[in-house]
TILOMI-741799 format. One line per 10 residues: number of its first residue (from 1); their letters; for each residue y, z, x of C-alpha. Coordinates in steps of 0.25 Angstrom, whole numbers, plus 2048, in hexadecimal, padded with zeros to 3 digits. Example, Ala and Ser with C-alpha at 12.3 -4.5 7.8 and 13.67 -1.06 7.14 Angstrom:
2
1> AS> 7EE/81F/831 | 7FC/81D/837
//
This chain:
485
1> MIQGTGSDVG> 7C9/7F7/83B | 7D6/7FE/83C | 7D5/80D/83A | 7DF/817/83B | 7E1/825/840 | 7E7/829/832 | 7ED/823/826 | 7FA/81B/827 | 7F9/818/836 | 7FB/809/834
11> KSLIVAGLGR> 7ED/804/832 | 7F2/7FB/827 | 7FD/7F5/82E | 7F5/7F3/83B | 7EB/7EB/833 | 7F5/7E3/82C | 7FC/7E0/839 | 7EF/7DC/840 | 7EB/7D4/834 | 7F8/7CB/835
21> AFTKRGLRVR> 7F6/7CB/845 | 7E8/7C6/845 | 7EB/7BC/839 | 7F6/7B6/842 | 7EB/7B4/84D | 7E4/7AB/843 | 7D9/7B5/83E | 7D4/7B7/830 | 7D7/7C6/82E | 7D4/7CF/822
31> PFKPQNMSNN> 7D8/7DE/820 | 7CF/7E8/81B | 7D0/7F6/817 | 7C3/7FC/811 | 7CA/808/80A | 7D8/80A/807 | 7E0/815/800 | 7ED/810/7FA | 7F5/80E/7ED | 7FC/802/7F3
41> AAVTVDGGEI> 7F3/7F7/7EF | 7F4/7E8/7EE | 7ED/7DE/7E4 | 7E3/7D4/7EB | 7E1/7C5/7E9 | 7D3/7C9/7E3 | 7D9/7D2/7D9 | 7D7/7DF/7DE | 7DF/7E9/7E6 | 7E0/7EE/7F5
51> GRAQALQARA> 7E8/7F7/7FD | 7F6/7F1/800 | 7F4/7F2/80F | 7E8/7E9/80E | 7F0/7DF/806 | 7FB/7DF/811 | 7F0/7DE/81C | 7EB/7D2/814 | 7F9/7CC/814 | 7FA/7CE/823
61> CGVEPVTDMN> 7ED/7C6/825 | 7F2/7BB/81C | 7E7/7BD/811 | 7E7/7C1/802 | 7E3/7D0/800 | 7D5/7D1/7FA | 7CE/7DE/7F5 | 7C4/7DD/800 | 7CF/7E1/80A | 7CF/7F0/804
71> PVLLKPQSEG> 7C3/7F2/7FC | 7C5/801/7F9 | 7D3/805/7F5 | 7D6/814/7F1 | 7E3/816/7E9 | 7E7/824/7E8 | 7EA/829/7DA | 7EB/838/7DC | 7EA/842/7E8 | 7DB/841/7E8
81> GSQVVVQGRV> 7D7/835/7E0 | 7D7/826/7E2 | 7D4/819/7DB | 7CA/811/7E2 | 7CB/802/7E3 | 7BF/7FA/7E9 | 7C0/7EC/7EC | 7CD/7EB/7E5 | 7C9/7F1/7D8 | 7CA/7FF/7D2
91> FGQTSALGYG> 7BD/806/7D5 | 7C0/814/7D0 | 7C7/821/7D3 | 7C3/82C/7DD | 7C7/839/7E3 | 7C9/83B/7F2 | 7BC/843/7F2 | 7B4/839/7E9 | 7B8/82D/7F2 | 7B0/833/7FE
101> ALKPTLMPKV> 7A4/830/7F5 | 7A9/823/7F0 | 7AD/81C/7FD | 79F/81A/803 | 79B/812/7F6 | 7A7/809/7F9 | 7A2/804/806 | 79A/7F8/801 | 7A7/7F3/7FA | 7AF/7F5/807
111> MESYARLGLG> 7A4/7EE/80F | 7A3/7E3/805 | 7B2/7E0/806 | 7B3/7E1/815 | 7A8/7D6/816 | 7AF/7CD/80C | 7BC/7CF/813 | 7B6/7CB/820 | 7B1/7BE/81C | 7B9/7B3/823
121> ADLVLVEGAG> 7C2/7BD/82A | 7C4/7BE/839 | 7C9/7CC/839 | 7C8/7D7/82F | 7D2/7E3/832 | 7CD/7EF/82C | 7D6/7FB/829 | 7D1/809/828 | 7D6/814/81F | 7DC/821/823
131> SPAEVNLRAG> 7D4/825/830 | 7C6/825/835 | 7CA/833/83A | 7C8/838/82C | 7B9/83B/82F | 7B8/845/824 | 7B8/838/81B | 7AF/830/824 | 7A3/831/81B | 7A2/824/813
141> DIANMGFAEA> 7AE/81F/819 | 7B2/810/815 | 7C0/810/81B | 7BF/813/82A | 7B3/815/833 | 7A9/814/828 | 7AE/806/825 | 7AF/802/834 | 7A1/807/837 | 79B/800/82A
151> VDVPVILVGD> 7A1/7F2/82F | 7A1/7F5/83E | 7B0/7F2/841 | 7B8/7F7/84D | 7C3/800/84A | 7D1/802/850 | 7D8/80F/84D | 7E7/810/84A | 7F0/81C/84C | 7FF/81E/848
161> VNRGGVLAAI> 806/824/854 | 813/825/84B | 80C/831/844 | 80A/839/851 | 7FC/83D/856 | 7F6/830/858 | 7EE/834/864 | 7E8/83F/85C | 7E6/835/850 | 7DE/82B/859
171> VGTHALLEPS> 7D6/834/861 | 7D3/83D/856 | 7CE/832/84D | 7C6/82D/859 | 7C0/83B/85A | 7BC/83D/84C | 7B4/830/84B | 7A6/82F/84C | 7A1/828/859 | 79D/81B/852
181> ERARLKGYIV> 7AB/81B/84C | 7B2/81D/859 | 7AA/812/85F | 7B0/809/854 | 7BE/80C/859 | 7C3/801/862 | 7D1/806/864 | 7DE/80B/85E | 7EC/807/85A | 7F8/810/85B
191> NMFRGDVRLF> 801/80C/84F | 810/80F/84C | 815/812/85A | 824/815/85C | 82B/816/869 | 826/813/878 | 818/80F/877 | 816/813/886 | 817/822/882 | 80A/820/87B
201> HPALDIIAGR> 802/81A/886 | 7FD/827/88C | 7F7/829/87E | 7EE/81D/87F | 7E7/823/88B | 7E5/830/883 | 7DF/829/877 | 7D6/820/880 | 7D1/82D/887 | 7CD/834/87A
211> TGLDCLGIVP> 7C8/828/873 | 7C5/81C/87C | 7CD/813/873 | 7D7/808/877 | 7E5/807/871 | 7E6/7F9/86B | 7F5/7FA/869 | 801/803/866 | 808/7FE/85A | 817/801/859
221> YFAAARQLPA> 81D/805/84B | 81F/7F9/842 | 82A/7FC/839 | 829/7F0/830 | 81C/7F5/82B | 824/7FE/821 | 827/7F1/81A | 818/7EE/818 | 811/7F2/80B | 80B/800/80D
231> EDSMALDRVA> 7FD/804/80C | 7FF/812/805 | 80A/81C/801 | 809/822/80F | 813/817/813 | 81D/81D/809 | 81E/829/811 | 826/821/81C | 830/81B/812 | 831/825/806
241> GMGRGAEGTI> 83C/82F/804 | 84A/830/7FF | 850/826/809 | 85A/81D/804 | 85E/80E/807 | 86C/809/80B | 877/80B/802 | 879/800/7F8 | 86A/7FD/7F7 | 861/7FD/7EB
251> KIVVPRLPRL> 85A/80A/7EA | 84C/80A/7E5 | 846/818/7E3 | 837/81A/7E2 | 831/827/7DF | 825/82A/7E8 | 81A/82D/7DF | 80D/832/7E4 | 804/826/7E1 | 80E/81A/7E4
261> SNFDDLDPLQ> 806/80D/7E5 | 80A/7FF/7E9 | 817/804/7EE | 818/7F8/7F7 | 81E/7F2/7EB | 82B/7F8/7F1 | 82A/7F2/7FF | 832/7E5/7FB | 83D/7EE/7F6 | 83D/7F7/802
271> AESGVSVVFV> 83E/7EA/80B | 84C/7E7/804 | 858/7EC/80C | 860/7EE/7FF | 855/7F7/7F9 | 852/805/7FB | 845/80A/7F6 | 844/819/7F6 | 837/821/7F4 | 83A/82E/7EE
281> EPGHALPRDA> 831/83A/7F2 | 82C/844/7E9 | 836/850/7E8 | 842/847/7E8 | 84A/841/7DC | 84C/833/7DA | 859/82E/7E0 | 864/82C/7D5 | 869/820/7DC | 85D/817/7DA
291> DLVLLPGSKA> 85E/809/7D6 | 850/809/7D2 | 845/813/7D0 | 837/80C/7D3 | 82A/811/7CF | 81F/80A/7D7 | 810/809/7D4 | 807/815/7D3 | 7F8/818/7D5 | 7F9/823/7CB
301> TIADLASLRE> 804/820/7C1 | 802/82C/7B8 | 801/836/7C4 | 80D/830/7CB | 815/830/7BE | 812/83F/7BD | 817/841/7CB | 824/839/7C8 | 827/843/7BD | 823/84F/7C6
311> QGWDIDIAAH> 82E/84A/7CF | 838/849/7C4 | 83A/83A/7C8 | 838/836/7B9 | 845/83E/7B6 | 84C/836/7C2 | 847/829/7BD | 84C/82C/7AF | 859/830/7B4 | 85A/823/7BD
321> VRAGGRVLGL> 857/81B/7B0 | 862/822/7A8 | 86C/81F/7B3 | 868/810/7B2 | 85F/80F/7BD | 853/806/7BE | 844/809/7BF | 838/800/7C3 | 829/804/7C2 | 81E/7FC/7C9
331> CGGYQMLGRS> 810/7FD/7C4 | 80D/80C/7C3 | 81C/80F/7C3 | 81E/805/7B7 | 813/80D/7B0 | 81B/81A/7B2 | 828/814/7AC | 821/812/79E | 820/81B/792 | 811/81F/795
341> IADPDGIEGL> 805/81D/79E | 7F7/81F/797 | 7EB/821/79F | 7E0/822/795 | 7D4/820/79E | 7D9/82A/7A9 | 7DB/81F/7B3 | 7E5/828/7BB | 7E0/835/7B7 | 7DF/83C/7AA
351> PGTVAGLGLL> 7E0/833/79D | 7ED/834/796 | 7FB/82F/794 | 808/833/79B | 816/830/798 | 81D/826/7A2 | 82C/826/7A6 | 82F/81F/799 | 839/815/7A0 | 831/809/79B
361> AIDTVFSAEK> 82C/807/78D | 81E/804/792 | 810/80B/791 | 805/80A/79B | 7F6/80C/799 | 7EC/80E/7A5 | 7DF/807/7A5 | 7D4/806/7AF | 7D6/7F7/7B2 | 7DF/7F5/7BE
371> RLVSIKGDDE> 7E8/7E8/7BE | 7E8/7E1/7CB | 7EF/7D4/7CB | 7F9/7CB/7D3 | 805/7C6/7CC | 80C/7BA/7D2 | 816/7B1/7CB | 825/7B0/7C7 | 82B/7BB/7BF | 82F/7B4/7B2
381> ISGLALDAYE> 83A/7BF/7B0 | 841/7BD/7BD | 83B/7B0/7C1 | 838/7B5/7CE | 82A/7B5/7D6 | 821/7C1/7D6 | 814/7C4/7DE | 80F/7D1/7D9 | 803/7D9/7D4 | 7FE/7E3/7CA
391> MHIGVTNGPD> 7F5/7EF/7CE | 7F4/7F9/7C3 | 7ED/800/7B8 | 7F3/801/7AA | 7F9/7F8/79F | 808/7F9/79C | 80E/7F5/78E | 81B/7F9/786 | 828/7F4/781 | 82F/7F2/78E
401> TVRPMVRIDR> 824/7E8/793 | 82C/7DE/78B | 836/7DE/796 | 82C/7DC/7A2 | 830/7DD/7B1 | 82A/7D0/7B4 | 822/7C5/7AD | 818/7BC/7B5 | 80F/7B1/7AF | 814/7B5/7A1
411> RSEGATSADG> 810/7C3/7A3 | 81A/7CE/7A2 | 819/7DA/7AB | 820/7E7/7AB | 82B/7ED/7A2 | 83A/7EF/7A2 | 842/7F9/79A | 84C/7F4/790 | 858/7F7/799 | 851/7F0/7A5
421> RVAGCYLHGL> 852/7FC/7AE | 843/801/7AE | 838/7F7/7B1 | 82A/7F7/7B6 | 81E/7EE/7B8 | 810/7EE/7BE | 813/7E3/7C9 | 812/7E7/7D8 | 819/7DF/7E3 | 825/7DB/7DA
431> FAADAWRRRF> 82F/7DD/7E6 | 827/7D5/7F0 | 82D/7C9/7E8 | 83A/7C6/7EF | 842/7C0/7E4 | 83D/7CA/7DA | 840/7D5/7E3 | 84E/7D0/7E5 | 851/7CE/7D6 | 84C/7DC/7D4
441> IADLGGEADP> 855/7E2/7DF | 861/7DA/7D9 | 85E/7E0/7CB | 860/7EE/7D2 | 86D/7EA/7D7 | 869/7E7/7E5 | 868/7DB/7EE | 85A/7D8/7F5 | 859/7D1/802 | 858/7C2/800
451> SLNHDLLIDR> 851/7C0/80D | 845/7CA/80A | 838/7C3/808 | 82E/7CF/806 | 822/7C7/809 | 827/7C1/815 | 82C/7CE/81A | 81D/7D4/819 | 817/7C8/820 | 822/7C9/82B
461> ILDDLAAHLE> 81F/7D8/82D | 810/7D5/82E | 813/7CA/838 | 81B/7D4/840 | 811/7DF/83F | 806/7D5/844 | 80F/7D2/850 | 812/7E1/852 | 803/7E3/853 | 800/7D7/85C
471> AHLDLDRLWE> 80B/7DD/866 | 805/7EB/866 | 7F6/7EA/863 | 7EB/7E3/86B | 7E7/7D9/860 | 7DE/7D2/869 | 7D6/7DF/86C | 7D5/7E2/85D | 7CF/7D4/85B | 7C5/7D7/865
481> IANGR> 7C2/7E4/85F | 7C0/7DD/851 | 7B6/7D4/857 | 7AE/7DF/85E | 7B3/7DD/86C
//
């Protein structure tokens, strides 16, 4: 089990890289995360949803993602509340305080998924959540040491030296654990190192003296990881802002709303050298020189629509459209572009109906049933291949749906305004289809990189990440630890 000294220290990438490295050694490897908190999710082959990071880890291991890889997924909807997804299906809603009472009841499902996933596997790589040092949350824990003790697995601790204070993080985590938990720790990994590694060597003796733990490797910063799908919105903190691409590029502006979800939809666009994707932070106006304003998915569409209005971004978008600009909405962003959003059953909060931005003649009604489905085939409108998925609540209808964005298997999806400048749909993953992405960029007046194959790019980065870990970690020792030696 890979646990961390905190959130966002690189646990997910370490698991993905190890998954690819051990798979290349001929082992049957499976990723597992008992509990995840993320609004970036993926549809599985068995018709459910899991955290995006576990889907990437499955890819690294050369297997299809299944719901057992992430049996508990928390999807934040507000500052204090989350949707709870259990074994791929919506279980209910909970507050942060209420989850403390709920989580022990979920352990049987977690254990069931872990047992099923391990059948036929040579190695299961378990990823913790947050940090075991959060001992105030230890009661009923299913994410870190509570799970490790329940299934009796050894633990490796990961710390991020790039944040500073990694010695305190490792030693402090060790000190806060119970004796039985400390005995489970078999070593640690120092991640994200920059500079001359020899400067860190004296720290190894200090950590060993305080904890008795061995260092299993110091992993230098791996810059290409930024191009891999991110686990959650913390990754946006490293790329968001008012930065601008090179002159002459297509400029796509994305308002950074509080509950953005599945924003990895934008990764293929960010990989294009001729495209500048600019995340606009609250407090800033949307740039007037945008070629496209793009509204991604949201875990709380109505609340994010209210936030958009609070920032005055609705006024900026209206001015952008009046000036002849283009707007695209994906999933929750698509719902926002319509005339109204009705939530009669209070799925997202109090029952009621709110006005949308009115840029598309469509109306959305929320319902309790979530649509989770993979979409694969040729878009009959463009004639180009798509491999996408839907993950949403709500049904959308209206006059503008007679001009769908795409049509697959004789089913129309999405809507387009009469002048063709505003469009939206429920499909995630559109831009990962290389030919479709190139046509979209061309329609904006830009030129895509004809050599960019996004799927191959992701696999090449995973291969490079595996080689990176092979060079800097003691994988032989990790394999011995996994086998109880």
